[in-house]
Every structure is written in C-alpha cells, then in structure tokens.
C-alpha positions in Angstrom: 26.7 50.8 -6.8 29.0 52.2 -9.7 29.1 48.5 -10.8 24.7 48.6 -10.8 25.9 51.3 -13.3 28.3 50.0 -15.5 26.1 47.0 -15.7 23.4 48.8 -16.9 25.3 50.6 -19.9 27.2 47.8 -20.8 24.5 45.7 -21.2 22.0 48.8 -23.3 25.3 49.6 -25.3 25.6 45.6 -26.4 21.1 44.5 -26.9 21.4 48.2 -29.4 24.4 47.7 -30.7 23.8 45.8 -34.6 25.5 42.8 -34.1 28.3 43.9 -37.2 29.1 47.3 -35.9 32.1 46.6 -32.8 31.8 48.7 -29.3 33.2 51.6 -29.1 35.0 51.9 -26.3 34.6 55.5 -26.3 31.7 56.2 -26.3 31.1 55.4 -22.9 34.3 57.0 -21.6 32.0 60.8 -20.9 29.1 58.4 -19.3 32.0 57.7 -16.9 33.8 61.0 -16.3 29.8 62.2 -15.6 28.7 60.1 -13.1 32.6 60.0 -11.5 31.7 63.7 -11.5 28.6 63.5 -8.7 
C-alpha cells in the first residue's frame, strides 16, 4: 500500500514539475508524515 502510494506521488510530481525546476523533496515530507499518521 505504501509503495503504491509512493509511486503514485512520484509519478504525479514528475509529471507536473517543469523540466528546468529541480525536484524539492521537502515538499513531499508533509505528505509522507500524513500517510504515516494513519
């Protein structure tokens, strides 16, 4: 379940971010914490 969610999040992030914009992992931290709290 977690692996599937992580893959989905990564897919959305890579699809939405512009090529010239670096991937900011800090933006994913709140998402990870939210799922861990469940």
